[in-house]
Backbone bond lengths (Angstrom), bond angles and torsions (degrees), N, CA, C in turn:
res aa  C-N    CA-C-N  psi(-1)  N-CA   C-N-CA  omega(-1)  CA-C   N-CA-C  phi
1 M - - - 1.388 - - 1.479 109.62 -
2 D 1.357 118.88 145.50 1.489 129.43 -178.98 1.555 104.55 -57.31
3 I 1.337 110.88 126.79 1.607 118.11 -179.82 1.578 108.21 -61.98
4 E 1.300 119.21 -21.96 1.602 123.44 -177.53 1.577 105.48 -71.06
5 I 1.293 113.85 -35.85 1.500 122.69 -177.64 1.614 108.22 -68.64
6 I 1.309 111.67 -48.85 1.473 122.22 -177.01 1.456 106.49 -64.48
7 A 1.302 118.12 -48.54 1.512 121.99 -177.66 1.437 111.26 -60.41
8 K 1.353 119.19 -35.75 1.504 119.88 176.78 1.516 110.77 -68.15
9 A 1.251 115.38 -43.99 1.450 119.87 -177.11 1.524 111.44 -61.83
10 L 1.305 111.40 -40.92 1.602 120.46 177.45 1.496 109.40 -64.66
11 K 1.362 115.11 -45.72 1.438 122.07 179.33 1.530 110.46 -57.51
12 E 1.277 120.36 -47.31 1.383 120.82 177.37 1.539 116.66 -67.52
13 L 1.365 114.20 -34.57 1.443 113.27 174.49 1.558 114.51 -77.70
14 G 1.352 116.41 -3.30 1.474 120.74 -176.99 1.543 111.04 -80.79
15 H 1.440 117.09 -4.42 1.320 118.88 178.59 1.548 110.87 -91.35
16 P 1.397 129.27 128.28 1.386 125.23 -178.08 1.531 116.84 -52.94
17 T 1.376 114.26 -40.28 1.417 115.18 -179.10 1.441 116.90 -66.79
18 R 1.407 110.54 -45.46 1.475 120.72 172.47 1.549 113.68 -53.54
19 L 1.381 113.17 -45.77 1.370 116.94 -178.32 1.540 116.24 -63.85
20 M 1.425 110.85 -32.45 1.438 116.08 -179.64 1.516 107.14 -72.33
21 I 1.360 116.18 -40.15 1.494 119.86 178.02 1.661 110.58 -61.96
22 Y 1.264 112.59 -47.14 1.439 119.65 179.29 1.520 112.12 -55.73
23 K 1.380 117.97 -47.51 1.345 125.77 -177.23 1.510 110.47 -61.81
24 S 1.317 117.25 -40.54 1.505 126.34 178.02 1.599 107.91 -65.39
25 V 1.236 118.87 -42.16 1.431 124.75 -179.68 1.631 107.59 -68.33
26 V 1.257 115.01 -43.73 1.589 117.11 -179.57 1.552 104.87 -63.29
27 R 1.312 114.87 -42.34 1.481 115.37 -172.16 1.589 111.32 -69.69
28 A 1.360 113.12 -17.60 1.516 114.76 -179.85 1.521 108.98 -81.10
29 G 1.295 121.98 -14.89 1.506 124.61 169.60 1.601 104.05 83.00
30 Y 1.371 110.69 -159.72 1.393 118.68 -172.07 1.529 118.40 -71.55
31 Q 1.390 112.93 -16.45 1.459 113.69 177.37 1.591 111.51 -85.32
32 G 1.318 116.62 -8.74 1.381 121.41 176.13 1.639 114.99 74.99
33 I 1.315 110.55 -173.62 1.461 115.71 178.35 1.455 110.30 -134.39
34 A 1.329 119.32 138.78 1.457 121.21 172.05 1.455 115.14 -58.86
35 V 1.346 120.83 140.18 1.394 126.95 174.58 1.563 108.45 -52.73
36 G 1.342 122.71 -43.28 1.388 123.55 -179.47 1.445 112.07 -65.45
37 G 1.348 118.44 -34.33 1.445 123.57 179.18 1.502 112.99 -69.47
38 L 1.394 113.58 -34.20 1.502 119.70 178.05 1.600 108.01 -68.96
39 Q 1.411 108.62 -38.31 1.534 111.13 -177.06 1.532 111.88 -66.91
40 E 1.354 112.59 -38.36 1.492 119.45 178.73 1.512 110.55 -69.14
41 K 1.324 117.00 -44.21 1.511 116.37 -179.40 1.477 116.07 -73.12
42 L 1.314 121.37 -25.59 1.413 121.82 -178.45 1.482 111.31 -105.35
43 G 1.295 120.58 -6.82 1.435 123.32 179.53 1.576 113.99 61.45
44 I 1.266 119.92 37.67 1.474 127.17 -175.42 1.611 109.01 -104.65
45 P 1.243 114.78 131.58 1.570 119.11 179.04 1.576 107.42 -55.44
46 G 1.260 114.93 146.94 1.441 122.91 -179.80 1.538 112.37 -51.08
47 S 1.347 115.98 -54.36 1.481 121.82 -173.92 1.614 107.03 -62.46
48 T 1.341 120.27 -36.70 1.366 119.61 -176.24 1.436 110.08 -76.17
49 L 1.384 118.40 -35.98 1.501 122.93 178.98 1.508 109.51 -65.07
50 S 1.261 113.65 -39.26 1.408 121.21 -177.77 1.725 109.06 -64.00
51 H 1.239 107.14 -43.87 1.583 110.79 177.60 1.535 110.08 -62.25
52 H 1.312 120.14 -49.42 1.447 125.08 178.42 1.553 114.63 -55.47
53 I 1.435 112.93 -46.15 1.346 117.13 178.67 1.500 116.53 -65.10
54 S 1.363 118.49 -32.52 1.343 129.01 173.33 1.574 110.45 -63.40
55 S 1.228 120.92 -40.90 1.447 126.88 171.75 1.527 114.57 -57.67
56 L 1.337 110.43 -47.31 1.546 116.93 -178.26 1.556 107.00 -70.27
57 V 1.284 117.28 -36.79 1.468 117.19 177.80 1.490 114.92 -65.20
58 S 1.329 115.87 -38.32 1.485 122.77 -178.76 1.365 106.13 -71.55
59 A 1.397 130.20 -24.58 1.445 131.74 178.36 1.607 105.92 -83.56
60 G 1.361 117.99 -9.95 1.477 119.09 -179.56 1.556 111.29 82.62
61 L 1.374 117.00 4.30 1.457 117.18 179.19 1.501 119.69 -73.01
62 I 1.324 111.22 -25.50 1.441 120.45 176.81 1.561 111.33 -134.50
63 S 1.300 111.45 153.80 1.521 116.21 168.10 1.453 109.23 -124.66
64 Q 1.396 117.01 161.88 1.422 119.29 172.06 1.454 117.02 -119.17
65 R 1.332 120.13 151.31 1.411 124.53 176.75 1.639 108.52 -136.47
66 R 1.250 107.64 149.18 1.536 113.66 -178.77 1.506 109.60 -109.18
67 E 1.224 113.85 134.55 1.505 122.36 174.54 1.489 107.42 -129.44
68 G 1.302 115.37 97.61 1.531 121.90 -171.78 1.379 106.78 65.93
69 R 1.397 118.43 -123.44 1.383 126.64 179.60 1.426 116.67 -87.84
70 T 1.306 117.48 -6.84 1.517 120.50 -171.11 1.599 105.87 -101.34
71 L 1.347 109.26 133.36 1.480 117.11 172.89 1.552 107.58 -100.27
72 F 1.429 116.01 131.41 1.360 121.76 171.89 1.472 115.78 -106.40
73 C 1.345 116.85 150.71 1.441 120.92 176.03 1.517 102.31 -109.96
74 V 1.333 116.74 136.55 1.457 120.63 179.42 1.536 105.84 -137.32
75 A 1.351 112.06 135.97 1.386 123.52 179.34 1.473 116.32 -65.82
76 E 1.320 124.87 130.11 1.349 129.59 176.90 1.634 105.96 -86.53
77 F 1.365 110.89 83.56 1.477 118.13 -174.44 1.558 115.40 -54.45
78 E 1.313 109.40 -37.79 1.428 120.24 -175.75 1.614 112.15 -64.77
79 K 1.379 109.99 -34.84 1.497 119.39 175.87 1.560 106.11 -71.30
80 L 1.284 120.14 -47.79 1.474 125.68 177.54 1.493 109.54 -50.84
81 Q 1.345 121.18 -50.48 1.311 128.96 175.07 1.520 117.43 -56.08
82 S 1.275 116.12 -39.33 1.395 128.17 174.94 1.644 112.42 -59.68
83 V 1.316 109.43 -49.24 1.450 115.10 -178.11 1.540 108.53 -73.31
84 I 1.296 120.59 -34.54 1.459 119.71 179.75 1.555 104.79 -71.37
85 G 1.283 118.14 -39.29 1.548 120.12 -175.69 1.508 107.14 -68.05
86 F 1.310 115.36 -42.05 1.517 116.57 177.47 1.554 111.55 -51.09
87 L 1.298 114.47 -41.16 1.554 119.36 -171.95 1.629 105.50 -78.49
88 Q 1.377 112.51 -29.77 1.516 110.39 -171.56 1.535 112.56 -96.23
89 D 1.358 115.44 -20.36 1.588 119.46 -171.21 1.419 112.26 -47.81
90 E 1.339 117.48 -44.42 1.506 119.99 -169.56 1.434 110.33 -105.16
91 C 1.277 121.32 17.00 1.573 125.27 -178.92 1.415 108.38 -50.58
92 C 1.277 114.49 125.84 1.560 124.81 176.71 1.647 116.92 58.67
93 I 1.359 111.67 16.16 1.437 113.32 -176.69 1.596 114.67 -65.50
94 D 1.239 117.08 -21.02 1.450 125.55 178.08 1.583 111.69 -90.17
95 E 1.332 113.28 -11.95 1.425 116.09 -172.78 1.611 104.62 -70.55
96 E 1.302 114.80 138.27 1.413 116.98 176.19 1.484 110.05 -88.55
97 C 1.345 118.55 148.01 1.461 126.79 -176.76 1.486 110.69 -76.72
């Protein structure tokens, strides 16, 4: 995966509020979590939450889907695996046996 894409994902996850949001979205699993539920759970003002969600969406870490009037955030688990894999793929590769 392109290092610029990985760097953007890690940059967005480097903010404590976004990391809390992302962790909650990941915990919700494949069904996702309603934005209102996130706001209630984390106690974040709506405009602030919207800003942070937008950053996570732009990094490809989460997607959103609408069901009626409810907007859900869903983790992009494939992207998460790509970021983790990027960090792990060459673990100890330069270590001499």
